ZAPAKOL-556740 format. One line per 2 residues: number of its first residue (from 1); for each residue x, y, z of C-alpha. Coordinates in nm, 3 decimals, padded with zeros to 5 digits. Last residue first. Example, Ala and Ser with C-alpha at 12.3 -4.5 7.8 and 13.67 -1.06 7.14 Angstrom:
2
2	01.367:-00.106:00.714  01.230:-00.450:00.780;
This chain:
370
370	06.515:01.241:02.281  06.583:01.187:02.654;
368	06.942:01.318:02.623  07.072:01.020:02.821;
366	07.423:01.058:02.962  07.423:01.061:03.338;
364	07.767:00.984:03.481  07.791:01.233:03.767;
362	07.444:01.160:03.905  07.511:00.789:03.875;
360	07.830:00.815:04.079  07.651:01.021:04.345;
358	07.382:00.755:04.378  07.641:00.481:04.430;
356	07.817:00.679:04.704  07.484:00.773:04.864;
354	07.386:00.406:04.890  07.719:00.311:05.045;
352	07.693:00.590:05.304  07.336:00.495:05.395;
350	07.380:00.120:05.446  07.008:00.045:05.426;
348	06.775:00.000:05.724  06.672:-00.250:05.585;
346	06.926:-00.498:05.449  07.021:-00.521:05.084;
344	07.069:-00.858:04.913  07.320:-00.867:04.630;
342	07.392:-00.745:04.277  07.561:-00.435:04.426;
340	07.373:-00.184:04.208  07.053:-00.388:04.210;
338	07.050:-00.438:04.586  07.137:-00.072:04.637;
336	06.844:00.040:04.423  06.605:-00.188:04.610;
334	06.740:-00.079:04.948  06.679:00.286:04.861;
332	06.327:00.198:04.739  06.240:00.010:05.059;
330	06.390:00.279:05.282  06.191:00.541:05.089;
328	05.870:00.355:05.173  05.955:00.364:05.544;
326	06.104:00.714:05.563  05.774:00.868:05.457;
324	05.629:00.764:05.792  05.782:01.071:05.956;
322	05.541:01.289:05.760  05.240:01.147:05.939;
320	04.979:01.002:05.705  04.603:01.060:05.695;
318	04.628:01.312:05.979  04.467:01.255:06.319;
316	04.270:01.529:06.502  04.451:01.800:06.700;
314	04.181:02.062:06.637  04.328:02.333:06.416;
312	04.657:02.174:06.309  04.505:01.827:06.272;
310	04.211:01.987:06.094  04.449:02.131:05.834;
308	04.620:01.796:05.778  04.282:01.623:05.745;
306	04.182:01.881:05.481  04.508:01.829:05.290;
304	04.476:01.450:05.292  04.111:01.464:05.184;
302	04.196:01.716:04.911  04.449:01.472:04.763;
300	04.234:01.160:04.797  03.972:01.209:04.527;
298	03.774:00.929:04.688  03.739:00.576:04.544;
296	03.383:00.454:04.571  03.335:00.146:04.789;
294	03.342:-00.229:04.732  03.393:-00.527:04.965;
292	03.339:-00.888:04.873  03.311:-01.189:05.103;
290	03.382:-01.560:05.063  03.366:-01.849:05.310;
288	03.618:-02.130:05.325  03.648:-02.504:05.367;
286	04.000:-02.640:05.412  04.152:-02.828:05.118;
284	04.181:-03.207:05.077  04.423:-03.355:04.822;
282	04.621:-03.579:05.058  04.328:-03.686:05.273;
280	04.337:-03.732:05.650  04.369:-03.361:05.736;
278	04.541:-03.287:06.068  04.882:-03.160:05.960;
276	04.779:-02.932:05.672  04.458:-02.824:05.848;
274	04.649:-02.670:06.139  04.885:-02.481:05.911;
272	04.596:-02.372:05.687  04.383:-02.230:05.969;
270	04.042:-02.400:05.975  03.725:-02.225:05.850;
268	03.937:-02.039:05.595  03.819:-01.690:05.504;
266	03.841:-01.580:05.137  03.821:-01.204:05.092;
264	03.775:-01.021:04.762  03.832:-00.645:04.761;
262	03.691:-00.466:04.457  03.791:-00.168:04.245;
260	03.922:-00.378:03.955  04.168:-00.567:04.177;
258	04.226:-00.617:04.549  04.277:-00.978:04.659;
256	04.249:-01.110:05.015  04.350:-01.454:05.140;
254	04.277:-01.689:05.426  04.357:-01.796:05.781;
252	04.731:-01.868:05.755  04.778:-01.553:05.552;
250	04.785:-01.453:05.188  04.785:-01.101:05.044;
248	04.715:-01.030:04.676  04.735:-00.685:04.519;
246	04.649:-00.652:04.151  04.698:-00.341:03.939;
244	04.772:-00.445:03.582  04.904:-00.257:03.279;
242	04.807:-00.274:02.915  05.058:-00.016:02.785;
240	05.338:-00.171:02.989  05.655:00.044:03.004;
238	05.612:00.252:03.318  05.697:-00.048:03.536;
236	05.619:-00.221:03.865  05.653:-00.563:04.026;
234	05.652:-00.618:04.404  05.697:-00.960:04.563;
232	05.667:-00.995:04.940  05.771:-01.286:05.158;
230	05.678:-01.422:05.502  05.946:-01.611:05.696;
228	05.858:-01.461:06.035  06.140:-01.205:06.017;
226	06.031:-01.088:05.675  06.181:-01.118:05.325;
224	06.128:-00.892:05.023  06.156:-00.963:04.650;
222	06.151:-00.659:04.424  06.096:-00.648:04.047;
220	06.140:-00.316:03.868  06.103:-00.163:03.521;
218	06.147:00.205:03.432  06.473:00.262:03.620;
216	06.684:00.575:03.568  06.911:00.669:03.278;
214	06.637:00.758:03.031  06.560:00.678:02.665;
212	06.257:00.467:02.745  06.165:00.097:02.766;
210	06.466:-00.053:02.945  06.611:00.279:03.056;
208	06.742:00.126:03.379  06.621:-00.222:03.470;
206	06.589:-00.269:03.846  06.621:-00.617:03.997;
204	06.576:-00.628:04.372  06.665:-00.852:04.661;
202	06.517:-00.710:04.979  06.582:-00.719:05.355;
200	06.397:-00.703:05.687  06.063:-00.630:05.524;
198	05.841:-00.353:05.666  05.474:-00.426:05.735;
196	05.187:-00.572:05.530  04.933:-00.289:05.522;
194	05.136:00.027:05.582  05.453:-00.135:05.440;
192	05.297:-00.219:05.102  05.077:00.092:05.109;
190	05.387:00.310:05.127  05.554:00.118:04.845;
188	05.235:00.164:04.644  05.229:00.540:04.696;
186	05.603:00.563:04.627  05.534:00.388:04.292;
184	05.503:00.675:04.043  05.797:00.909:04.101;
182	06.067:00.757:04.319  06.025:00.386:04.238;
180	05.930:00.458:03.874  06.244:00.659:03.812;
178	06.521:00.781:04.040  06.672:01.079:04.217;
176	06.458:01.336:04.041  06.708:01.596:03.924;
174	07.053:01.438:03.963  06.944:01.080:03.898;
172	06.731:01.185:03.604  06.382:01.069:03.509;
170	06.236:01.419:03.508  06.463:01.714:03.584;
168	06.470:01.843:03.225  06.091:01.837:03.207;
166	05.846:01.730:02.937  06.090:01.484:02.777;
164	05.993:01.214:03.027  05.626:01.250:02.938;
162	05.706:01.260:02.566  05.886:00.926:02.604;
160	05.552:00.775:02.697  05.437:00.673:03.046;
158	05.243:00.367:03.166  05.190:00.344:03.543;
156	04.952:00.048:03.512  05.220:-00.205:03.610;
154	05.133:-00.261:03.976  05.167:-00.635:04.029;
152	05.162:-00.677:04.405  05.226:-01.013:04.569;
150	05.217:-01.045:04.948  05.286:-01.373:05.125;
148	05.266:-01.564:05.451  05.110:-01.351:05.721;
146	05.005:-01.530:06.039  04.629:-01.501:06.060;
144	04.413:-01.314:05.811  04.181:-01.199:06.089;
142	04.484:-01.069:06.279  04.334:-00.723:06.321;
140	04.628:-00.566:06.136  04.564:-00.772:05.823;
138	04.190:-00.715:05.803  04.213:-00.344:05.889;
136	04.499:-00.292:05.644  04.297:-00.455:05.366;
134	03.998:-00.236:05.453  04.210:00.080:05.435;
132	04.344:-00.040:05.100  03.998:-00.086:04.953;
130	03.862:00.230:05.120  04.113:00.449:04.929;
128	04.222:00.724:05.170  04.566:00.562:05.204;
126	04.606:00.643:04.835  04.659:01.009:04.927;
124	05.005:00.959:05.073  05.069:01.333:05.076;
122	05.297:01.358:05.379  05.229:01.526:05.712;
120	05.422:01.722:05.974  05.252:01.922:06.249;
118	05.472:02.143:06.468  05.672:02.040:06.777;
116	05.999:02.162:06.627  06.216:01.888:06.778;
114	06.015:01.612:06.614  06.023:01.784:06.276;
112	06.401:01.830:06.297  06.445:01.458:06.365;
110	06.220:01.373:06.073  06.418:01.599:05.839;
108	06.744:01.438:05.951  06.595:01.094:05.878;
106	06.484:01.220:05.538  06.832:01.348:05.452;
104	06.986:01.018:05.563  06.735:00.801:05.378;
102	06.801:00.921:05.026  06.571:01.085:04.772;
100	06.317:01.273:04.982  05.980:01.224:05.151;
98	05.848:01.089:04.823  05.582:01.218:04.812;
96	05.443:01.568:04.851  05.506:01.747:05.174;
94	05.270:01.886:05.437  05.455:02.111:05.681;
92	05.362:02.322:05.984  05.570:02.637:06.038;
90	05.770:02.685:06.358  06.046:02.878:06.182;
88	06.305:02.601:06.213  06.037:02.357:06.097;
86	05.997:02.553:05.773  06.371:02.548:05.699;
84	06.368:02.172:05.765  06.075:02.120:05.526;
82	06.242:02.322:05.252  06.557:02.111:05.266;
80	06.371:01.782:05.316  06.156:01.826:05.001;
78	06.433:01.975:04.786  06.574:01.647:04.651;
76	06.228:01.543:04.532  06.147:01.824:04.289;
74	05.890:02.073:04.428  05.542:02.032:04.577;
72	05.581:02.139:04.942  05.257:02.239:05.116;
70	05.323:02.506:05.374  05.166:02.588:05.707;
68	05.065:02.881:05.929  05.137:03.130:05.652;
66	05.165:03.506:05.604  05.450:03.554:05.849;
64	05.665:03.663:05.554  05.973:03.469:05.664;
62	05.854:03.139:05.511  05.759:03.316:05.188;
60	06.096:03.488:05.174  06.261:03.151:05.231;
58	06.066:03.007:04.936  06.214:03.258:04.693;
56	05.999:03.335:04.386  05.712:03.473:04.594;
54	05.351:03.572:04.524  05.097:03.677:04.788;
52	04.738:03.555:04.752  04.492:03.821:04.868;
50	04.313:03.862:04.540  04.276:03.545:04.330;
48	04.336:03.584:03.955  04.705:03.646:04.024;
46	04.731:03.283:04.140  04.708:03.148:03.786;
44	05.002:03.367:03.683  05.217:03.187:03.939;
42	05.374:02.952:03.685  05.500:03.256:03.493;
40	05.727:03.350:03.785  05.941:03.033:03.749;
38	06.113:02.990:04.088  05.771:02.914:04.234;
36	05.597:03.034:04.549  05.239:03.072:04.665;
34	05.080:03.268:04.948  04.759:03.305:05.152;
32	04.577:02.991:05.050  04.291:02.931:05.292;
30	04.229:02.581:05.423  03.961:02.435:05.653;
28	03.705:02.408:05.372  03.931:02.188:05.155;
26	03.730:02.102:04.842  03.612:02.462:04.794;
24	03.734:02.503:04.436  04.009:02.739:04.549;
22	04.144:02.463:04.770  04.135:02.196:04.500;
20	04.266:02.452:04.249  04.584:02.512:04.448;
18	04.634:02.141:04.518  04.623:02.066:04.146;
16	04.857:02.356:04.072  05.108:02.216:04.321;
14	05.089:01.873:04.162  05.141:01.981:03.800;
12	05.390:02.257:03.875  05.317:02.532:04.124;
10	05.595:02.475:04.378  05.573:02.600:04.737;
8	05.208:02.632:04.837  05.152:02.858:05.138;
6	04.859:02.782:05.364  04.672:02.996:05.615;
4	04.475:02.756:05.831  04.099:02.795:05.855;
2	03.843:02.818:06.134  03.479:02.834:06.029;
């Protein structure tokens, strides 16, 4: 069976997970030929597997000619930097989320990827969840009609102070670039735009260090507006011990709700806008039919990596193209800017203004995280 030769750059929590997925046979089209981490001790796990080269400098790995592709699993600011160096060498790239910290660096990365002609993917593993894929299918097919509203309460990202204390880069503007929007919720922001589309502007309210001793946000409410008048509300936090994950999407022809591993779909027999102006009774409601959809949730990460490898080998589709990472990042950048300026933020965001605010926060960090 054909296999790609993969180098994993970064062997922290995520990189190690990918390493063991491959070594455990979950990605049959992938062979790990090299790993890299600036902390040599993190590569001890790889020494148990003959034939895996060890590097502490990612450029040496890229220049070794041992890899066809790399998987980037390092702190967020370095994703575009390493990806661009890989593209320059004609090496395929799969990067962890988020694509980067600010839109300009990600846009430059995307441009370099396009020029290189190699494969570029991003680890949006929640796209493999059949519930979200079904929701996208319903929405994109038009079966829900003209979109009216999306509400996502995604507050089951609970983290303790010990989690934030586990790494000096965690929950810092200079090390991570943000909090729940950059670490936990990029998957949900991606699904938001993948299913419902990109808003034209947002008004956001980010609370910084509300529940933890950190400088970045751990509680967020975002309100988005669309060209057709539709709205989106997104609520997330790492401070709710009894969190919720409920996605509700309403259209002119019905509603879908995803919660507790089930998609519920109400289909209106008459579109709401038509029924509103033709019904003869003031309290009448259109008749509807109800369907449920359930399916096991896949592991996700190995599926994304295997699809990436097959895209290189056979030209088949990836789960998520790397260029799409700009969309979810644009929502988070706009949400930060809206909070910092206490105003609406358009999408695309004013890049220079965003970077100015981010730089100020990097300089003025003060939390010791104790």
